[in-house]
TIKOLSE-56862 format. One record per residue (C-alpha): z, y, x; residue number from 1; residue in three letters. Coordinates in steps of 0.001 Angstrom, whole numbers, padded with zeros to 6 digits. Example, Ala and Ser with C-alpha at 12.3 -4.5 7.8 and 13.67 -1.06 7.14 Angstrom:
<tormars>
tormar up:007800, north:-004500, east:012300, pos:1, code:ALA $
tormar up:007140, north:-001060, east:013670, pos:2, code:SER $
</tormars>
This chain:
<tormars>
tormar up:-017531, north:008383, east:016478, pos:1, code:MET $
tormar up:-013802, north:008663, east:017093, pos:2, code:THR $
tormar up:-011503, north:005833, east:018136, pos:3, code:LYS $
tormar up:-008144, north:005486, east:016401, pos:4, code:VAL $
tormar up:-005262, north:003054, east:016754, pos:5, code:ALA $
tormar up:-002301, north:001935, east:014676, pos:6, code:ALA $
tormar up:000824, north:000432, east:016181, pos:7, code:ILE $
tormar up:002745, north:-002434, east:014622, pos:8, code:GLN $
tormar up:006429, north:-002853, east:015474, pos:9, code:MET $
tormar up:009434, north:-004961, east:014508, pos:10, code:VAL $
tormar up:012008, north:-002238, east:014964, pos:11, code:SER $
tormar up:015658, north:-002937, east:015768, pos:12, code:THR $
tormar up:018733, north:-000807, east:014938, pos:13, code:PRO $
tormar up:018764, north:000543, east:018523, pos:14, code:VAL $
tormar up:016744, north:003744, east:018921, pos:15, code:VAL $
tormar up:016416, north:003387, east:022705, pos:16, code:GLU $
tormar up:014892, north:-000077, east:022349, pos:17, code:GLU $
tormar up:012353, north:001165, east:019843, pos:18, code:ASN $
tormar up:011429, north:004147, east:021995, pos:19, code:ILE $
tormar up:010732, north:001787, east:024892, pos:20, code:ALA $
tormar up:008554, north:-000407, east:022669, pos:21, code:THR $
tormar up:006694, north:002583, east:021254, pos:22, code:ALA $
tormar up:006114, north:003981, east:024753, pos:23, code:ARG $
tormar up:004526, north:000719, east:025860, pos:24, code:ARG $
tormar up:002335, north:000331, east:022766, pos:25, code:LEU $
tormar up:001225, north:003973, east:022690, pos:26, code:ILE $
tormar up:000196, north:003580, east:026333, pos:27, code:GLY $
tormar up:-001750, north:000448, east:025412, pos:28, code:GLU $
tormar up:-003527, north:002271, east:022582, pos:29, code:ALA $
tormar up:-004397, north:005199, east:024859, pos:30, code:ALA $
tormar up:-005723, north:002832, east:027525, pos:31, code:SER $
tormar up:-008087, north:001402, east:024894, pos:32, code:GLN $
tormar up:-009539, north:004875, east:024400, pos:33, code:GLY $
tormar up:-007779, north:005908, east:021203, pos:34, code:ALA $
tormar up:-008006, north:009614, east:020400, pos:35, code:ASP $
tormar up:-005454, north:009365, east:017562, pos:36, code:LEU $
tormar up:-002512, north:006955, east:017357, pos:37, code:VAL $
tormar up:-000370, north:006140, east:014322, pos:38, code:LEU $
tormar up:003189, north:004744, east:014458, pos:39, code:LEU $
tormar up:004779, north:002794, east:011556, pos:40, code:PRO $
tormar up:007395, north:003972, east:009074, pos:41, code:GLU $
tormar up:010985, north:003826, east:010364, pos:42, code:TYR $
tormar up:009735, north:003107, east:013884, pos:43, code:TRP $
tormar up:012828, north:004650, east:015580, pos:44, code:PRO $
tormar up:015127, north:002187, east:013842, pos:45, code:GLY $
tormar up:015618, north:-000292, east:011013, pos:46, code:ILE $
tormar up:019345, north:-000732, east:010655, pos:47, code:GLY $
tormar up:021829, north:-002851, east:008767, pos:48, code:TYR $
tormar up:022634, north:-000146, east:006216, pos:49, code:ASN $
tormar up:021655, north:003337, east:005048, pos:50, code:ASP $
tormar up:024438, north:005107, east:006950, pos:51, code:THR $
tormar up:022505, north:004482, east:010162, pos:52, code:GLU $
tormar up:019747, north:006778, east:008873, pos:53, code:LYS $
tormar up:022333, north:009579, east:008753, pos:54, code:LEU $
tormar up:023608, north:008797, east:012236, pos:55, code:GLN $
tormar up:020148, north:009078, east:013779, pos:56, code:HIS $
tormar up:018853, north:012019, east:011701, pos:57, code:ALA $
tormar up:017513, north:014943, east:013714, pos:58, code:GLU $
tormar up:017149, north:018624, east:012889, pos:59, code:VAL $
tormar up:013476, north:019453, east:012498, pos:60, code:PHE $
tormar up:012125, north:020784, east:015779, pos:61, code:GLY $
tormar up:014596, north:019218, east:018186, pos:62, code:LYS $
tormar up:015984, north:015835, east:019121, pos:63, code:GLY $
tormar up:015377, north:012819, east:021332, pos:64, code:VAL $
tormar up:012896, north:011184, east:018965, pos:65, code:ILE $
tormar up:010843, north:014337, east:018422, pos:66, code:GLN $
tormar up:010853, north:015134, east:022129, pos:67, code:ASP $
tormar up:009593, north:011628, east:022846, pos:68, code:PHE $
tormar up:006698, north:011900, east:020398, pos:69, code:MET $
tormar up:005628, north:015275, east:021794, pos:70, code:ALA $
tormar up:005820, north:013847, east:025305, pos:71, code:GLU $
tormar up:003695, north:010806, east:024403, pos:72, code:MET $
tormar up:000993, north:012962, east:022799, pos:73, code:ALA $
tormar up:000889, north:015314, east:025775, pos:74, code:ARG $
tormar up:001029, north:012676, east:028525, pos:75, code:GLU $
tormar up:-001646, north:010486, east:026944, pos:76, code:ASN $
tormar up:-003837, north:013310, east:025687, pos:77, code:GLY $
tormar up:-003857, north:011933, east:022146, pos:78, code:ILE $
tormar up:-003115, north:013093, east:018622, pos:79, code:TRP $
tormar up:000023, north:011243, east:017574, pos:80, code:LEU $
tormar up:001152, north:010687, east:013993, pos:81, code:ILE $
tormar up:004768, north:009674, east:014348, pos:82, code:GLY $
tormar up:005150, north:007187, east:011506, pos:83, code:GLY $
tormar up:008413, north:008419, east:010054, pos:84, code:THR $
tormar up:011808, north:009455, east:011338, pos:85, code:LEU $
tormar up:014955, north:010682, east:009606, pos:86, code:SER $
tormar up:015350, north:014455, east:009455, pos:87, code:LEU $
tormar up:018439, north:016306, east:008292, pos:88, code:VAL $
tormar up:018286, north:017111, east:004570, pos:89, code:SER $
tormar up:019877, north:019952, east:002621, pos:90, code:ASP $
tormar up:021306, north:017293, east:000315, pos:91, code:GLU $
tormar up:024666, north:015998, east:001634, pos:92, code:PRO $
tormar up:024713, north:012314, east:002549, pos:93, code:GLY $
tormar up:020931, north:012021, east:002560, pos:94, code:LYS $
tormar up:018007, north:012418, east:004952, pos:95, code:VAL $
tormar up:014319, north:013200, east:004685, pos:96, code:LEU $
tormar up:011883, north:010440, east:005619, pos:97, code:ASN $
tormar up:009337, north:012531, east:007482, pos:98, code:SER $
tormar up:006025, north:012063, east:009242, pos:99, code:SER $
tormar up:005328, north:014485, east:012091, pos:100, code:LEU $
tormar up:001954, north:015098, east:013710, pos:101, code:VAL $
tormar up:001436, north:016205, east:017321, pos:102, code:TYR $
tormar up:-001799, north:017383, east:018889, pos:103, code:ASP $
tormar up:-003001, north:016402, east:022348, pos:104, code:ALA $
tormar up:-000964, north:019218, east:023901, pos:105, code:ALA $
tormar up:002232, north:017862, east:022328, pos:106, code:GLY $
tormar up:002493, north:020621, east:019721, pos:107, code:LYS $
tormar up:003770, north:019762, east:016242, pos:108, code:ASN $
tormar up:000951, north:020699, east:013846, pos:109, code:VAL $
tormar up:001998, north:019075, east:010547, pos:110, code:ALA $
tormar up:004972, north:017609, east:008719, pos:111, code:ARG $
tormar up:005013, north:015459, east:005596, pos:112, code:TYR $
tormar up:008234, north:014519, east:003798, pos:113, code:ASP $
tormar up:007724, north:011269, east:001890, pos:114, code:LYS $
tormar up:007403, north:012083, east:-001819, pos:115, code:ILE $
tormar up:007709, north:008721, east:-003567, pos:116, code:HIS $
tormar up:010921, north:006778, east:-002886, pos:117, code:LEU $
tormar up:010788, north:003001, east:-003052, pos:118, code:PHE $
tormar up:012761, north:001064, east:-005618, pos:119, code:GLY $
tormar up:012570, north:-002698, east:-006094, pos:120, code:PHE $
tormar up:015064, north:-005247, east:-007362, pos:121, code:SER $
tormar up:015086, north:-009007, east:-007861, pos:122, code:THR $
tormar up:017802, north:-011631, east:-007775, pos:123, code:GLU $
tormar up:017198, north:-012061, east:-004034, pos:124, code:ARG $
tormar up:016592, north:-008547, east:-002753, pos:125, code:GLU $
tormar up:017137, north:-004957, east:-003796, pos:126, code:SER $
tormar up:016008, north:-001582, east:-002429, pos:127, code:TYR $
tormar up:016632, north:001978, east:-003610, pos:128, code:ASP $
tormar up:015568, north:004607, east:-001114, pos:129, code:GLU $
tormar up:016781, north:007420, east:-003369, pos:130, code:SER $
tormar up:020385, north:006509, east:-002508, pos:131, code:LEU $
tormar up:019940, north:007754, east:001059, pos:132, code:ALA $
tormar up:016723, north:009787, east:001072, pos:133, code:ILE $
tormar up:015703, north:013105, east:-000429, pos:134, code:THR $
tormar up:012126, north:013037, east:-001652, pos:135, code:GLY $
tormar up:009585, north:015602, east:-000519, pos:136, code:GLY $
tormar up:007371, north:017726, east:-002771, pos:137, code:HIS $
tormar up:004322, north:018896, east:-000845, pos:138, code:ASP $
tormar up:000948, north:017216, east:-000405, pos:139, code:VAL $
tormar up:000021, north:017551, east:003272, pos:140, code:VAL $
tormar up:-003228, north:017267, east:005199, pos:141, code:THR $
tormar up:-004146, north:018513, east:008660, pos:142, code:PHE $
tormar up:-007321, north:019249, east:010557, pos:143, code:GLN $
tormar up:-007971, north:016875, east:013455, pos:144, code:ALA $
tormar up:-010903, north:017433, east:015854, pos:145, code:PRO $
tormar up:-013023, north:014980, east:013836, pos:146, code:PHE $
tormar up:-012087, north:016137, east:010308, pos:147, code:GLY $
tormar up:-009348, north:016355, east:007713, pos:148, code:LYS $
tormar up:-006559, north:013751, east:007673, pos:149, code:VAL $
tormar up:-004336, north:013020, east:004667, pos:150, code:GLY $
tormar up:-000698, north:012057, east:005219, pos:151, code:LEU $
tormar up:001082, north:009448, east:003102, pos:152, code:SER $
tormar up:003885, north:006931, east:003611, pos:153, code:VAL $
tormar up:004361, north:003363, east:002350, pos:154, code:CYS $
tormar up:005357, north:003501, east:-001365, pos:155, code:TYR $
tormar up:003030, north:006502, east:-001827, pos:156, code:ASP $
tormar up:000254, north:003911, east:-001751, pos:157, code:LEU $
tormar up:000968, north:003049, east:-005398, pos:158, code:ARG $
tormar up:000252, north:006593, east:-006606, pos:159, code:PHE $
tormar up:-003504, north:007292, east:-006397, pos:160, code:PRO $
tormar up:-003100, north:010837, east:-007716, pos:161, code:GLU $
tormar up:-001560, north:011808, east:-004368, pos:162, code:LEU $
tormar up:-004698, north:010722, east:-002535, pos:163, code:TYR $
tormar up:-006962, north:012592, east:-004936, pos:164, code:ARG $
tormar up:-004913, north:015705, east:-004219, pos:165, code:ALA $
tormar up:-005939, north:015492, east:-000536, pos:166, code:PHE $
tormar up:-009491, north:016475, east:-001367, pos:167, code:GLY $
tormar up:-012283, north:015379, east:000949, pos:168, code:ASP $
tormar up:-010712, north:013530, east:003896, pos:169, code:CYS $
tormar up:-012285, north:011702, east:006804, pos:170, code:ALA $
tormar up:-009135, north:009642, east:007380, pos:171, code:LEU $
tormar up:-006066, north:008718, east:005350, pos:172, code:ILE $
tormar up:-003005, north:007325, east:007125, pos:173, code:VAL $
tormar up:-000304, north:005089, east:005659, pos:174, code:VAL $
tormar up:002637, north:004326, east:007990, pos:175, code:PRO $
tormar up:004694, north:001671, east:006221, pos:176, code:SER $
tormar up:007501, north:-000849, east:006175, pos:177, code:ALA $
tormar up:006304, north:-002923, east:003217, pos:178, code:PHE $
tormar up:008572, north:-005762, east:002180, pos:179, code:THR $
tormar up:007239, north:-009261, east:002677, pos:180, code:TYR $
tormar up:007571, north:-009950, east:-001053, pos:181, code:THR $
tormar up:005430, north:-007034, east:-002233, pos:182, code:THR $
tormar up:003192, north:-006911, east:000815, pos:183, code:GLY $
tormar up:001738, north:-010380, east:000438, pos:184, code:LYS $
tormar up:000397, north:-009563, east:-003030, pos:185, code:VAL $
tormar up:-000289, north:-005813, east:-003047, pos:186, code:HIS $
tormar up:-000645, north:-004358, east:000468, pos:187, code:TRP $
tormar up:-004271, north:-005065, east:001311, pos:188, code:GLU $
tormar up:-005663, north:-004565, east:-002184, pos:189, code:ILE $
tormar up:-003982, north:-001158, east:-002526, pos:190, code:LEU $
tormar up:-005156, north:-000002, east:000899, pos:191, code:LEU $
tormar up:-008729, north:-001087, east:000185, pos:192, code:ARG $
tormar up:-008632, north:000632, east:-003204, pos:193, code:ALA $
tormar up:-007537, north:003919, east:-001639, pos:194, code:ARG $
tormar up:-010395, north:003656, east:000896, pos:195, code:ALA $
tormar up:-013007, north:002808, east:-001739, pos:196, code:ILE $
tormar up:-012076, north:005430, east:-004315, pos:197, code:GLU $
tormar up:-011797, north:008222, east:-001722, pos:198, code:ASN $
tormar up:-014716, north:006993, east:000403, pos:199, code:GLN $
tormar up:-012634, north:007561, east:003527, pos:200, code:ALA $
tormar up:-011255, north:005540, east:006409, pos:201, code:TYR $
tormar up:-007714, north:004281, east:005916, pos:202, code:VAL $
tormar up:-005452, north:003545, east:008892, pos:203, code:LEU $
tormar up:-002204, north:001741, east:008040, pos:204, code:ALA $
tormar up:000529, north:001083, east:010620, pos:205, code:ALA $
tormar up:003209, north:-001381, east:009531, pos:206, code:ALA $
tormar up:006473, north:-002930, east:010444, pos:207, code:GLN $
tormar up:005644, north:-006610, east:010766, pos:208, code:GLY $
tormar up:008031, north:-009470, east:011257, pos:209, code:GLY $
tormar up:011583, north:-010753, east:011080, pos:210, code:ARG $
tormar up:013997, north:-008013, east:012121, pos:211, code:HIS $
tormar up:017323, north:-008674, east:013813, pos:212, code:VAL $
tormar up:018990, north:-007310, east:010665, pos:213, code:THR $
tormar up:017516, north:-010218, east:008691, pos:214, code:GLY $
tormar up:014965, north:-008070, east:006880, pos:215, code:ARG $
tormar up:011382, north:-009313, east:006851, pos:216, code:ARG $
tormar up:008442, north:-006920, east:006665, pos:217, code:THR $
tormar up:004869, north:-007825, east:005794, pos:218, code:TRP $
tormar up:002925, north:-006356, east:008712, pos:219, code:GLY $
tormar up:-000869, north:-006599, east:008495, pos:220, code:HIS $
tormar up:-001515, north:-003292, east:010216, pos:221, code:THR $
tormar up:-005179, north:-002537, east:009587, pos:222, code:MET $
tormar up:-008146, north:-000191, east:009685, pos:223, code:LEU $
tormar up:-010374, north:-000069, east:006585, pos:224, code:ILE $
tormar up:-013737, north:001653, east:006286, pos:225, code:ASP $
tormar up:-014972, north:003794, east:003344, pos:226, code:PRO $
tormar up:-016726, north:000780, east:001792, pos:227, code:TRP $
tormar up:-013394, north:-001068, east:001626, pos:228, code:GLY $
tormar up:-014106, north:-003449, east:004499, pos:229, code:GLU $
tormar up:-011226, north:-004403, east:006792, pos:230, code:VAL $
tormar up:-012436, north:-003607, east:010298, pos:231, code:LYS $
tormar up:-009348, north:-004791, east:012219, pos:232, code:ALA $
tormar up:-005988, north:-006331, east:011346, pos:233, code:VAL $
tormar up:-002821, north:-007623, east:013026, pos:234, code:LEU $
tormar up:-000915, north:-009982, east:010688, pos:235, code:PRO $
tormar up:002487, north:-010043, east:012383, pos:236, code:GLU $
tormar up:004421, north:-009069, east:015500, pos:237, code:GLY $
tormar up:004152, north:-006143, east:017899, pos:238, code:GLU $
tormar up:000742, north:-004889, east:018866, pos:239, code:GLY $
tormar up:-002101, north:-002423, east:018535, pos:240, code:VAL $
tormar up:-004974, north:-002328, east:016042, pos:241, code:VAL $
tormar up:-007857, north:-000141, east:017187, pos:242, code:ALA $
tormar up:-011295, north:000725, east:015890, pos:243, code:GLY $
tormar up:-013908, north:003434, east:015569, pos:244, code:GLU $
tormar up:-014449, north:005896, east:012758, pos:245, code:LEU $
tormar up:-018208, north:005925, east:012160, pos:246, code:ASP $
tormar up:-018910, north:009176, east:010353, pos:247, code:PHE $
tormar up:-022593, north:008366, east:010021, pos:248, code:GLY $
tormar up:-021614, north:005296, east:008004, pos:249, code:ARG $
tormar up:-019197, north:007351, east:005909, pos:250, code:MET $
tormar up:-021902, north:009913, east:005143, pos:251, code:ALA $
tormar up:-024357, north:007155, east:004244, pos:252, code:SER $
tormar up:-021882, north:005541, east:001824, pos:253, code:ILE $
tormar up:-021202, north:008885, east:000155, pos:254, code:ARG $
tormar up:-024909, north:009613, east:-000150, pos:255, code:GLU $
tormar up:-025849, north:006231, east:-001612, pos:256, code:LYS $
tormar up:-022866, north:006185, east:-004000, pos:257, code:LEU $
tormar up:-021949, north:009848, east:-004681, pos:258, code:PRO $
tormar up:-018785, north:009038, east:-006618, pos:259, code:ALA $
tormar up:-016892, north:011991, east:-005178, pos:260, code:LEU $
tormar up:-019536, north:014367, east:-006547, pos:261, code:ARG $
tormar up:-019468, north:012583, east:-009906, pos:262, code:HIS $
tormar up:-015760, north:013276, east:-010508, pos:263, code:ARG $
tormar up:-014993, north:015014, east:-013791, pos:264, code:LYS $
tormar up:-011213, north:015410, east:-013488, pos:265, code:LEU $
</tormars>
């Protein structure tokens, strides 16, 4: 077995405040015995407008936020998946929304640039990530000590073909900042579907609460097993969700219901 943890935050526009919160919660997860820790999407900052993403964007490989994540992985002896942060894009006026992975020595071992960019509009609220973000193109997995891990972010959850492209994974991660409106109806059912159809563990770290900017995120950070059962959940507020990956159970599920071997496409 391997113990993993997902961190739920209610990030502010101030990077230093969010770093302090992440430091405390990562330490809490490590003290609970987590070998791998996942941060939520946009953990370094949720601002009042898209220009703040540009202000805080870092060049890949250097910067305060990246240095902090490497430090946390190294100091706590954990694998850290850094939710997302803004990286400088080749497209003027836009950033990449990127998930970086660090091993227990603090070395960056994988990078995923979010492919699917969220768009949603009603009379009350409107979002269009493509206005400030450049979408990625590459499907990314990495090899952790316990097996292969597939990287996805938030809105990716609605595109099952991405998860099929991972191949056989032990764990799928979904750092997110789901809106309250969409989260209350779709979040859990989509996460459970991805776990069931891929017969893998799914670890989802969320933003969860009322932000100082007025935005409200759904939360419900959770760990789901390959049978689609929710093993742990935190509905709202800051905190840590932790649980074990039971690979004997995963193997048993795949043996009793060999759906992955039955695939035709």
